[in-house]
C-alpha positions in Angstrom: 150.5 -129.4 -20.4 151.8 -126.9 -23.0 149.4 -126.4 -25.8 150.0 -125.6 -29.5 149.5 -121.8 -29.4 148.4 -120.6 -32.8 148.8 -116.9 -33.6 146.8 -115.7 -36.7 148.7 -115.7 -40.0 146.4 -113.0 -41.2 148.6 -110.9 -43.6 146.9 -111.9 -46.9 146.2 -108.4 -48.2 145.1 -108.1 -51.8 146.8 -105.3 -53.9 145.3 -103.8 -56.9 148.0 -105.3 -59.1 149.4 -108.2 -57.0 148.7 -110.5 -54.0 150.7 -109.9 -50.8 152.0 -113.2 -49.4 150.8 -114.4 -46.0 153.2 -113.9 -43.1 153.6 -113.4 -39.4 154.3 -109.8 -38.4 157.5 -108.5 -36.6 158.3 -105.3 -34.8 159.1 -102.4 -37.1 162.3 -101.8 -35.2 163.5 -105.3 -36.1 163.4 -104.8 -39.9 165.8 -102.8 -42.0 166.0 -99.0 -41.5 163.0 -97.4 -43.1 163.1 -94.2 -45.2 159.3 -93.7 -44.9 157.4 -92.3 -42.0 156.0 -95.7 -40.9 155.1 -94.5 -37.4 153.1 -91.6 -38.9 151.4 -94.0 -41.3 150.6 -96.4 -38.4 148.9 -93.7 -36.5 146.9 -92.7 -39.5 145.7 -96.3 -40.0 144.7 -96.6 -36.3 142.8 -93.3 -36.5 141.1 -94.4 -39.6 139.9 -97.6 -38.0 138.7 -95.7 -35.0 136.6 -93.6 -37.3 135.3 -96.7 -39.1 136.8 -95.6 -42.4 137.3 -98.2 -45.2 140.5 -96.7 -46.5 143.2 -94.2 -45.6 145.4 -91.9 -47.7 149.1 -92.5 -46.8 150.7 -90.7 -49.7 152.3 -88.1 -47.4 154.3 -90.7 -45.5 156.7 -91.8 -48.3 156.1 -95.5 -48.0 157.9 -97.5 -50.7 156.3 -100.9 -51.3 159.2 -102.3 -53.3 162.0 -101.7 -50.8 160.0 -101.7 -47.5 157.6 -104.6 -47.8 158.6 -106.0 -44.4 157.7 -102.6 -42.8 154.3 -102.7 -44.4 153.6 -106.2 -43.0 154.9 -105.2 -39.6 152.9 -102.0 -39.4 149.6 -103.7 -40.3 150.4 -106.6 -38.0 150.9 -104.2 -35.1 147.7 -102.4 -35.8 145.6 -105.5 -36.0 147.2 -107.7 -33.3 148.5 -105.1 -30.8 146.1 -102.2 -30.7 143.6 -102.3 -27.9 139.9 -102.0 -28.8 140.4 -102.6 -32.5 138.7 -105.9 -32.2 136.7 -105.3 -35.3 139.6 -105.2 -37.7 139.8 -107.8 -40.5 142.4 -110.2 -41.7 142.8 -108.6 -45.2 144.0 -105.2 -46.5 145.0 -103.9 -49.9 147.2 -101.1 -51.1 147.2 -98.8 -54.1 150.6 -97.6 -55.3 152.1 -95.3 -57.9 153.4 -97.8 -60.4 156.3 -95.6 -61.5 157.7 -94.8 -58.0 156.3 -97.8 -56.0 155.0 -95.2 -53.4 152.0 -96.5 -51.5 149.2 -93.9 -51.8 146.3 -95.6 -50.2 145.6 -98.6 -47.8 142.1 -100.2 -48.0 141.2 -101.5 -44.6 139.8 -104.9 -43.8 137.1 -105.5 -41.2 136.0 -108.7 -39.4 133.0 -110.3 -41.0 131.0 -110.0 -37.8 131.2 -106.2 -38.1 130.4 -105.5 -41.8 127.5 -106.2 -44.0 127.6 -108.2 -47.3 127.9 -104.9 -49.2 131.0 -103.9 -47.2 129.1 -101.3 -45.1 130.6 -101.1 -41.6 128.3 -102.1 -38.7 129.1 -99.1 -36.5 126.2 -99.7 -34.1 127.3 -103.2 -33.5 130.9 -102.1 -32.9 129.8 -99.5 -30.4 127.5 -101.9 -28.6 130.3 -104.5 -28.3 132.6 -101.8 -27.0 130.1 -100.9 -24.3 129.9 -104.5 -23.2 133.6 -104.8 -23.4 134.1 -101.8 -21.2 131.7 -103.2 -18.6 133.6 -106.5 -18.6 136.9 -104.8 -18.2 135.6 -102.8 -15.3 134.4 -106.0 -13.7 137.9 -107.4 -14.0 139.4 -104.2 -12.4 137.2 -104.7 -9.3 139.9 -107.2 -8.3 142.4 -104.4 -7.9 142.8 -102.3 -4.8 144.7 -99.0 -4.8 146.9 -100.2 -1.9 148.3 -103.1 -4.0 151.8 -103.0 -5.3 152.6 -103.2 -9.0 153.4 -106.9 -8.6 150.1 -107.6 -6.8 148.1 -105.8 -9.4 149.8 -107.7 -12.2 149.3 -111.0 -10.3 145.6 -110.5 -9.5 144.7 -109.6 -13.1 146.9 -112.4 -14.5 145.0 -114.9 -12.3 141.6 -113.4 -13.2 142.2 -113.9 -16.9 143.3 -117.5 -16.4 140.3 -118.3 -14.2 137.8 -116.8 -16.6 139.2 -117.8 -20.0 139.6 -121.1 -21.7 142.2 -121.6 -24.5 141.0 -122.3 -28.0 142.7 -122.8 -31.3 139.5 -123.2 -33.2 140.0 -121.3 -36.5 136.3 -120.9 -36.9 136.2 -118.7 -33.7 137.3 -115.3 -35.0 136.8 -113.8 -31.5 139.7 -115.9 -30.1 142.2 -113.3 -31.6 140.9 -110.3 -29.6 140.0 -109.1 -26.2 136.4 -109.8 -27.1 137.2 -113.5 -27.0 138.6 -113.1 -23.4 136.2 -110.7 -21.8 132.9 -111.5 -23.5 133.3 -115.0 -25.0 135.7 -116.4 -22.4 137.6 -118.3 -25.1 140.8 -117.1 -26.8 144.2 -117.9 -28.1 147.5 -116.2 -27.3 146.6 -113.1 -29.2 143.4 -112.7 -27.2 145.1 -113.3 -23.9 147.9 -110.9 -24.7 145.6 -108.1 -25.8 143.4 -108.5 -22.8 146.3 -108.4 -20.4 147.8 -105.4 -22.1 144.5 -103.5 -21.7 144.3 -104.3 -18.0 148.0 -103.3 -17.5 147.4 -100.0 -19.2 144.3 -99.5 -17.0 146.3 -99.9 -13.8 149.3 -97.8 -15.0 151.8 -100.6 -15.6 153.8 -100.2 -18.9 153.3 -103.1 -21.2 154.6 -104.4 -24.5 153.9 -107.3 -26.8 156.4 -110.1 -27.5 156.1 -112.5 -30.5 158.0 -115.5 -31.8 157.5 -116.4 -35.4 158.9 -119.9 -35.0 156.7 -120.6 -32.0 153.7 -119.0 -33.7 153.0 -117.4 -30.4 152.8 -114.0 -28.6 152.8 -112.8 -25.0 153.6 -109.7 -22.9 156.3 -107.8 -21.1 155.5 -105.5 -18.3 157.6 -103.0 -16.4 157.9 -103.3 -12.6 159.9 -100.5 -11.1 162.7 -99.9 -13.6 162.9 -103.3 -15.2 160.9 -105.3 -17.8 159.7 -108.8 -17.1 157.9 -111.4 -19.3 154.4 -112.6 -18.6 152.7 -115.3 -20.6 149.2 -115.6 -19.4 148.3 -118.2 -22.1 150.9 -120.7 -21.0 149.9 -120.1 -17.3 146.4 -121.3 -18.2 146.9 -125.1 -17.9 145.2 -127.8 -20.0 144.6 -131.3 -18.9 147.1 -133.7 -20.5 144.6 -136.5 -20.8 142.0 -134.8 -23.0 143.5 -131.4 -23.8 140.7 -129.5 -22.1 140.8 -126.4 -20.0 141.3 -127.1 -16.3 138.7 -125.4 -14.1 140.1 -123.2 -11.4 143.8 -124.0 -11.9 146.3 -121.2 -12.4 150.0 -121.7 -13.1 152.6 -119.0 -12.4 155.6 -120.4 -14.2 155.6 -117.6 -16.7 154.8 -114.7 -14.5 157.5 -112.0 -14.1 160.3 -113.9 -15.8 163.6 -112.7 -17.3 164.3 -113.5 -20.9 166.7 -116.3 -19.7 164.0 -117.8 -17.5 161.5 -117.7 -20.4 164.0 -119.7 -22.5 164.1 -122.3 -19.8 160.3 -122.6 -20.0 160.8 -123.4 -23.7 160.1 -120.0 -25.2 162.4 -119.3 -28.1 163.0 -117.0 -31.2 162.1 -113.8 -29.5 164.0 -110.6 -28.7 165.8 -110.9 -25.3 167.1 -107.4 -25.1 165.6 -105.5 -22.2 164.2 -108.2 -19.9 167.4 -109.0 -18.0 166.2 -108.6 -14.4 166.1 -112.0 -12.5 164.5 -110.8 -9.3 161.4 -112.9 -9.7 162.8 -115.9 -11.6 162.7 -118.2 -8.6 159.9 -116.8 -6.5 157.7 -119.2 -4.5 154.7 -118.6 -6.8 156.4 -120.5 -9.6 155.3 -123.6 -7.7 151.8 -122.4 -6.9 149.0 -123.8 -9.0 146.2 -122.1 -7.2 144.8 -118.6 -7.9 145.8 -115.9 -5.4 142.8 -114.2 -3.8 142.9 -110.9 -2.0 140.8 -111.0 1.2 140.6 -108.3 3.9 144.2 -107.1 3.3 145.7 -110.6 3.0 146.5 -112.9 0.2 145.0 -116.4 0.3 146.1 -119.3 -1.9 146.5 -123.1 -1.8 149.9 -125.0 -1.5 150.8 -128.6 -0.9 150.7 -127.8 2.8 147.1 -126.3 2.8 145.4 -122.9 2.7 148.1 -120.3 3.0 148.1 -116.6 3.8 150.5 -113.7 3.1 150.5 -110.1 4.0 152.3 -109.3 0.8 152.9 -111.3 -2.4 156.3 -109.8 -2.9 157.9 -110.1 0.5 157.5 -111.5 4.0 156.7 -115.0 5.2 153.7 -117.3 4.5 151.4 -118.7 7.2 149.5 -122.0 6.7 146.1 -121.3 8.1 144.5 -124.7 7.5 146.6 -127.7 7.0 145.1 -130.1 4.4 146.3 -132.1 1.4 143.8 -130.1 -0.7 143.7 -128.7 -4.2 141.9 -126.2 -6.5 141.0 -123.4 -4.0 138.0 -121.4 -5.5 136.4 -118.4 -3.9 132.7 -118.6 -3.0 132.2 -115.2 -1.3 134.3 -112.7 0.6 135.1 -115.1 3.5 134.5 -118.6 2.1 136.3 -120.8 -0.3 135.7 -124.2 -1.9 138.5 -126.7 -2.3 139.0 -130.4 -3.2 140.2 -133.0 -0.8 139.7 -136.7 -0.4 137.6 -136.8 -3.6 135.1 -134.4 -2.0 134.3 -130.6 -2.1 135.0 -128.7 1.1 133.9 -125.3 2.2 136.4 -123.3 4.2 135.6 -120.2 6.3 138.2 -117.6 6.9 136.3 -116.3 9.9 136.3 -119.6 11.8 139.3 -121.2 10.1 137.3 -124.4 9.7 136.3 -126.5 6.7 133.6 -129.1 6.2 132.7 -131.5 3.4 129.7 -130.3 1.4 129.7 -132.7 -1.5 131.1 -136.2 -2.2 131.7 -138.0 -5.5 130.4 -141.3 -4.1 126.9 -139.8 -4.2 126.9 -139.9 -8.0 130.0 -141.5 -9.4 132.0 -144.7 -9.2 134.6 -145.4 -6.4 137.4 -145.2 -9.0 136.6 -141.7 -10.2 138.8 -138.6 -9.5 137.3 -135.2 -8.6 140.0 -132.9 -9.9 138.6 -129.5 -10.9 136.1 -127.0 -9.6 135.3 -123.3 -10.2 132.6 -121.0 -8.9 131.1 -118.4 -11.3 127.6 -117.0 -12.1 126.4 -118.3 -8.7 127.1 -121.9 -9.6 129.8 -124.3 -8.7 131.2 -126.2 -11.7 133.1 -129.4 -11.2 134.8 -132.1 -13.3 135.2 -135.7 -12.5 137.5 -138.0 -14.4 135.8 -141.4 -14.6 136.3 -144.4 -16.9 138.8 -142.6 -19.1 136.9 -139.4 -19.7 135.9 -136.1 -17.9 132.3 -135.6 -16.8 131.4 -132.0 -16.2 128.5 -130.8 -14.1 127.3 -127.9 -11.9 125.6 -127.3 -8.6 123.7 -124.2 -7.3 124.8 -123.7 -3.7 122.4 -122.7 -1.0 122.8 -119.3 0.7 125.1 -120.9 3.3 127.3 -122.4 0.6 126.2 -125.9 1.2 125.8 -127.9 -2.0 
């Protein structure tokens, strides 16, 4: 199901003489032509945040508050929502201006409550510790990438990794949901968190990336450049939720919003966004649009589940598919380099790539009613997590597999 994606309406900066109204940011290029050096001011703000400063002098950039208010909102919005690794920025800022000329002379920077003390002192040690943990988690994600992969394959494998390891949340009490920390360390995020995390991974593998936002949708996602063309990728909307109880679905990965033209995104109910440069339709109707399994790279091949069974490809982008194991299965989940769990006949099966055989290793009838439905599994942290829908609700549990993968 499509969920209600909430992007933060954070622009509630307090001026010394007035209160700035709340609002969603837009790209600087989309507002009226600016007379001030807003790009220079934005770089100064970013550098100030990187140095943990609480304010920045912008008097040299000729920023007029009275005539270029939209640019101010846009600039601060891009800094807070679209700058990788500035996870510690806050939801408020304030400006000091020359009352006779309306020139902005100083911006006082906001920091997230988790990274500042009650007296306003910045928790530098905590920020640095979080950054170290974040770098480690990002490097873990990048282990899924092989140098021999094409751009499409790198983009796909990282798209699938984020969907598998992150659950969507719109909980306003969860401040981490807005940043890459929510994705990589807390494993819960909203569209801002997903978009920032994917942007970081794309930058790491050398794929150009941008942010896309829709004020009316209250939503954001990414564009990436494959070859010479730009394509939309909405990782958030490719992380499906269960329509019955609006919960995250273990192990399921949609690809409806992966490498789409602007026209295709409009067909998937995206609206109120700039459609300018994503005109390429090469991937709009690729086979993966109908694949709800994660793609796994195994010994130079790509493995995934279709309605026909466990399927293999030499390349994601071209060539034919081969069905290795014909089964009306679902929810393929990797156990180790050569073995995968999947659901079939209300049981969990273990499939071996080496032998091309599968055997049932767990049955719902051992614990649950005959009317239940086993519909979700995922393997992480050396445990197999599963969800059974029984008597109108989901029941979640976990099993620690033996060394041979048997449950």
